[in-house]
TIPADREN-282094 format. One line per field, with one value per residue (C-alpha): residue in three letters; y, x, z. Coordinates in steps of 0.5 Angstrom, whole numbers, plus 500, padded with zeros to 3 digits. Example, Ala and Ser with C-alpha at 12.3 -4.5 7.8 and 13.67 -1.06 7.14 Angstrom:
<atoms>
r: (ALA,SER)
v: (491,498)
u: (525,527)
w: (516,514)
</atoms>
This chain:
<atoms>
r: (MET,ASP,LYS,ALA,ARG,GLU,THR,PRO,SER,ASN,MET,PRO,ALA,ASP,PRO,SER,ALA,ASN,LYS,ALA,ALA,GLU,ALA,SER,ALA,SER,SER,GLY,ILE,ALA,LYS,LEU,THR,LYS,ARG,ALA,ALA,ILE,THR,GLN,ILE,ILE,ALA,ALA,VAL,VAL,ALA,ASN,ILE,THR,ILE,ILE,SER,SER,GLY,MET,GLY,ILE,GLY,PHE,PRO,SER,ILE,ALA,MET,MET,GLU,LEU,THR,ASN,SER,THR,THR,SER,VAL,VAL,LEU,THR,GLU,SER,GLU,ALA,SER,TRP,PHE,ALA,SER,ILE,THR,SER,ILE,MET,CYS,PRO,PHE,GLY,GLY,LEU,LEU,SER,GLY,TYR,LEU,LEU,ASP,LYS,VAL,GLY,ARG,LYS,ARG,THR,LEU,TYR,CYS,ILE,ASN,ILE,ILE,SER,VAL,ILE,SER,TRP,ALA,ILE,MET,SER,PHE,ALA,SER,ARG,THR,ASP,ALA,SER,VAL,LEU,PHE,VAL,GLU,LEU,ILE,VAL,ALA,ARG,VAL,ILE,ILE,GLY,ILE,ALA,ILE,GLY,LEU,SER,SER,THR,PRO,ALA,SER,VAL,TYR,ALA,ALA,GLU,VAL,ALA,HIS,PRO,ARG,LEU,ARG,GLY,ARG,LEU,THR,LEU,LEU,THR,ALA,GLY,CYS,THR,GLY,ILE,GLY,MET,LEU,LEU,VAL,TYR,SER,LEU,GLY,TYR,MET,PHE,LYS,GLU,ASP,TRP,ARG,TYR,VAL,CYS,THR,ILE,CYS,GLY,VAL,PHE,THR,GLY,VAL,SER,LEU,ILE,THR,VAL,ILE,PRO,LEU,PRO,GLU,SER,PRO,SER,TRP,LEU,VAL,GLY,LYS,ARG,ARG,PRO,GLN,ASP,ALA,GLU,ARG,TYR,LEU,LYS,VAL,ILE,ARG,ALA,ILE,LYS,GLU,ASP,ASN,HIS,PRO,GLU,ILE,LYS,ALA,GLU,ILE,LYS,SER,LEU,GLU,GLU,ASN,VAL,ALA,ARG,PHE,ARG,SER,SER,GLU,THR,LYS,LYS,SER,SER,LYS,LEU,VAL,GLN,LEU,LYS,LYS,PRO,GLU,VAL,TYR,LYS,PRO,LEU,SER,ILE,MET,CYS,ILE,PHE,PHE,LEU,PHE,GLN,GLN,PHE,SER,GLY,ILE,PHE,VAL,ILE,ILE,VAL,TYR,ALA,ALA,SER,PHE,SER,VAL,GLU,ALA,GLY,VAL,ALA,ILE,ASP,PRO,PHE,LEU,SER,ALA,VAL,LEU,VAL,GLY,LEU,THR,ARG,VAL,VAL,THR,THR,ILE,LEU,MET,SER,PHE,ILE,SER,ASP,LYS,PHE,GLY,ARG,ARG,PRO,PRO,ALA,LEU,PHE,SER,GLY,PHE,GLY,MET,ALA,CYS,CYS,MET,PHE,GLY,LEU,ALA,ALA,CYS,ALA,VAL,PHE,PRO,VAL,ALA,ASP,THR,GLN,TYR,ASN,TRP,ILE,PRO,THR,ALA,LEU,LEU,VAL,ALA,PHE,ILE,PHE,THR,ALA,THR,LEU,GLY,PHE,LEU,THR,LEU,PRO,PHE,SER,MET,ASN,ALA,GLU,VAL,TYR,PRO,THR,LYS,ILE,ARG,GLY,PHE,ALA,SER,GLY,LEU,THR,ILE,PHE,PHE,GLY,TYR,THR,MET,SER,PHE,ILE,ILE,LEU,LYS,SER,TYR,PRO,THR,MET,VAL,SER,ALA,ILE,GLY,ASN,GLU,ASN,VAL,PHE,LEU,PHE,PHE,GLY,LEU,VAL,ALA,LEU,LEU,GLY,ILE,VAL,PHE,VAL,TYR,PHE,PHE,LEU,PRO,GLU,THR,LYS,GLY,ARG,THR,LEU,GLN,ASP,ILE,GLU,ASP,TYR,PHE,ARG,GLY,GLY,LYS,GLU,ALA,ASN,ALA,SER,ASP,ALA,ASP,LYS,GLN,ALA,SER,LYS,ALA)
v: (329,325,321,318,310,313,313,307,304,308,306,301,294,290,286,279,275,273,280,282,284,288,292,293,296,300,304,305,300,296,288,285,279,275,278,285,284,280,287,291,288,288,295,297,291,295,302,300,298,305,304,299,305,309,303,303,310,310,303,306,309,303,299,306,308,303,304,312,313,307,306,304,304,311,318,318,322,325,324,330,329,322,324,329,324,319,325,329,325,325,334,334,327,332,338,331,329,336,336,330,333,338,334,328,334,338,333,326,319,317,323,323,316,319,324,319,314,320,324,317,315,322,321,314,316,321,317,311,316,320,322,317,322,329,328,335,334,326,330,335,330,326,330,333,326,325,331,328,322,325,328,322,319,324,323,317,315,317,316,308,308,312,310,303,306,309,303,298,294,295,288,288,296,293,289,294,300,296,295,299,298,292,295,299,293,290,296,295,289,289,294,291,284,288,292,285,282,290,291,295,298,302,306,298,297,304,303,297,301,306,300,298,305,306,300,301,308,304,300,305,306,302,304,307,314,314,314,318,324,325,325,331,334,334,329,324,321,318,316,312,308,307,305,300,297,297,294,289,291,291,294,301,304,298,301,299,304,309,308,309,314,317,316,319,326,327,325,331,335,335,336,343,345,346,351,358,361,363,357,355,349,352,353,346,342,346,341,335,330,333,336,329,325,329,329,322,321,325,323,315,318,321,314,311,315,316,309,308,303,309,308,302,301,307,306,297,295,299,299,292,293,298,292,286,283,277,276,280,288,287,281,283,289,282,280,286,287,280,279,286,284,277,279,286,280,277,283,284,277,280,286,285,279,283,289,295,296,289,288,295,293,288,291,297,291,287,294,295,288,288,294,293,286,290,295,289,286,293,293,285,284,277,277,272,268,262,267,271,270,274,280,278,275,282,287,280,280,288,289,283,287,293,292,288,295,301,301,299,302,310,309,304,309,314,314,312,318,323,325,325,332,334,327,328,334,333,326,330,334,328,325,332,331,324,325,332,327,322,328,330,323,320,326,325,318,319,324,321,315,319,322,318,310,305,303,308,310,303,304,312,307,302,307,310,304,303,311,308,302,308,311,306,303,310,314,310,308,301,302,295,293,300,305,311,315,311,314,321,320,317,324,329,328,322,324,321,314,314,314,310,304,304,304,297,295,294,291,285,285)
u: (491,489,496,499,498,491,488,488,485,481,475,470,472,469,463,462,458,453,451,450,443,442,449,445,439,443,447,440,442,435,438,441,439,440,436,438,445,445,441,447,452,450,448,456,458,453,456,462,462,464,471,473,474,477,483,483,485,490,493,492,499,503,501,500,507,511,507,505,512,515,510,510,504,501,504,508,509,516,519,516,510,508,511,505,502,503,504,497,492,496,495,488,486,486,481,477,477,475,470,468,466,462,458,455,454,450,447,447,451,447,448,456,457,452,458,464,461,459,465,469,466,467,474,475,471,477,482,478,478,485,488,493,495,497,502,500,493,494,498,492,487,491,492,484,483,487,485,478,479,484,477,475,479,480,472,472,476,470,462,463,466,462,456,458,459,453,448,452,451,456,458,459,463,469,469,464,469,474,471,472,481,478,474,480,485,480,480,488,488,483,487,494,490,488,495,498,494,493,499,500,492,492,486,482,483,480,474,473,474,469,464,465,464,457,454,457,453,446,447,447,440,437,441,437,440,443,439,443,445,437,437,441,438,431,428,426,420,425,431,425,423,430,432,426,430,436,435,430,423,417,412,410,412,417,420,427,427,424,429,435,431,431,438,440,437,440,447,445,442,449,452,449,447,455,455,453,448,454,458,463,465,472,469,467,474,475,471,475,471,472,480,482,481,482,489,490,487,492,499,496,496,503,505,502,504,512,512,512,505,503,509,510,502,504,510,509,512,518,519,519,525,529,527,531,525,527,519,517,515,507,506,509,504,499,503,501,494,492,496,493,486,487,490,485,478,484,484,476,475,482,479,473,477,484,481,484,490,494,493,495,503,504,503,508,513,512,513,519,522,521,525,530,531,531,535,540,538,540,547,548,546,542,539,544,545,539,537,534,527,528,527,520,518,519,515,509,511,511,504,501,503,501,494,494,494,498,494,487,486,486,481,476,477,476,469,467,472,468,461,456,454,460,463,463,467,472,473,474,480,483,484,486,491,493,493,497,502,502,503,509,512,510,514,520,521,524,529,530,533,537,539,540,540,535,537,537,530,529,531,528,521,522,525,518,514,518,515,509,509,511,505,500,502,501,496,491,485,481,475,472,465,463,458,459,456,461,467,464,463,470,473,469,473,470,467,460,464,468,462,458,464,464,457,458,463,460,454,458,462)
w: (747,753,755,750,754,757,749,748,754,755,751,754,754,748,749,749,743,747,751,743,743,750,748,742,745,750,745,741,735,732,733,728,724,719,714,716,717,709,707,710,708,701,701,703,697,692,695,694,687,684,688,683,678,682,683,676,675,680,677,670,669,672,665,660,661,656,651,652,651,646,642,633,632,635,637,643,650,652,658,661,659,661,668,668,666,672,678,676,679,685,685,684,689,696,691,691,698,700,694,698,704,702,697,703,707,702,697,701,700,695,690,692,689,683,682,682,677,672,673,672,665,663,663,661,655,653,654,650,643,645,639,634,630,634,640,643,642,646,651,652,652,657,662,662,663,669,673,672,675,680,683,682,687,691,692,692,699,703,701,700,707,711,707,710,717,718,715,719,726,730,730,721,721,721,716,711,712,711,703,701,701,698,692,691,691,686,681,681,680,674,670,672,670,663,662,661,657,652,653,647,647,653,650,650,657,658,654,658,664,662,661,668,671,667,669,677,676,675,681,685,684,688,694,700,703,709,716,719,714,714,720,721,714,720,714,720,716,711,716,719,712,710,716,716,711,712,719,715,718,716,722,723,729,731,738,735,729,733,738,734,730,737,738,732,733,740,737,733,738,742,736,734,742,743,737,736,731,726,728,722,720,723,730,729,728,736,740,742,738,732,733,736,731,726,728,730,722,719,723,721,714,714,716,711,705,707,709,701,700,695,691,690,688,683,680,680,674,675,683,681,676,681,686,683,681,676,673,668,670,668,672,678,678,678,683,688,686,688,694,696,695,698,704,704,704,710,714,714,719,723,723,727,731,733,733,729,733,733,726,725,729,726,719,721,724,717,712,717,715,708,708,710,707,701,703,704,695,693,697,695,689,688,681,678,684,687,691,685,688,695,692,689,696,700,695,697,703,704,700,704,711,709,707,714,717,715,707,709,717,715,709,714,720,718,717,723,728,727,729,724,723,721,719,711,711,717,712,707,710,713,705,703,707,705,698,699,703,697,691,695,696,689,686,691,689,683,685,692,688,683,688,695,692,692,699,702,700,702,709,709,707,713,719,718,718,726,728,724,730,735,734,734,740,744,741,735,739,738,736,735,737,739,736,733,740,744,739,740,748,748,744,747,754,757,764,761,758,763,768,763,763,771,771,765,770,777,774,772,779)
</atoms>
């Protein structure tokens, strides 16, 4: 890997707004018009509606656990069975991530979105009609449903953001790739809110979620397939047809469309030219434009998971109790979900203005401060004092600062940093690693609390966040305003990219 301090600084200087058209032309990207921007935004939003169901699946255990173990109107699960219900999803998510990589490359971005919606509908349907009279049957039905939704969650972590990255103009890509994180947050907020309204009927909540997912499946039908994937599959005519739709250009043989298709073809050809006839995915992973971003993104996911973000998301209600939050646990979960959604919307503007690195640095610092504050509240309880609002404020502040960087950026950048030919496989492999780390921390969290106490768990999360700041400062590259080709050239080794930078600087001088 390059020297630490060189990693972020070697990236080309960010182009100014008044030279956007020139930058687009030089990079082989069609000029961004108002109509094209609207088309690309709509396409990315529709693709990401699919992700809302996965967000619901992530947050569902938080609102169902109390009723599943203490119901007065239905059979219940034992504590051991309930823990499997909560954790089985995180075991399956890594496999969904790997399957995502295969499907993205094999069947395309659009058909992968179909698969996510179909298997999600099946999962919600199984839980909606789960047994009310036989505890053993109920447990089996819930485990099967959670295994299926776990695969769907793993599948959903990449396709929509990859699709958004490939159809969006570089000036829009930063915001649109964050839609996946935003829609995941919306899904969790919806299921938290439904849980607060229907505390004693989780089956009805599942029915609502299933109906929503069915509607999401229908919305995918009119989406155009990704031109990048079509070019990689040697379907240039289809790629040109869909690219015209995405760029809002009606004329045949338009020079900007031809130039962009040519750029995509050259990108794919360059990648293939370095492959042997029997080249495998493992051989491709040895290329610097693949293993460098893969290493960076896996480490970024490691810091994301072990800083406690997903612990709060999955254990929202119980974590609130352990952190000393004074309000209703279900209402606290709603507050967590609402904070995440609002901050993700804010992040879409911050990312385009400040890039990826500054928000990530601020995020790590804020998360560390909040966790250290919660540790202090655990050592010096404030529940019965006038300061009983402090844990609630710290919990909300943690979600706010986490969403500004460590929660959202690993997923959005995962769609940007890999070459087109291997983007599906590499991003899926990254998601596999990230969710494996998620499973480890989610399974370990209850044991950690019992073994070392809340205050030391909070301290651990805070220290990991501080180490994450160091990693971001020295190793995380800036991708703001760059084309996907610029990013690939940067990781490839720098000679071409650095020469191009020198030419640009000389022309400015």
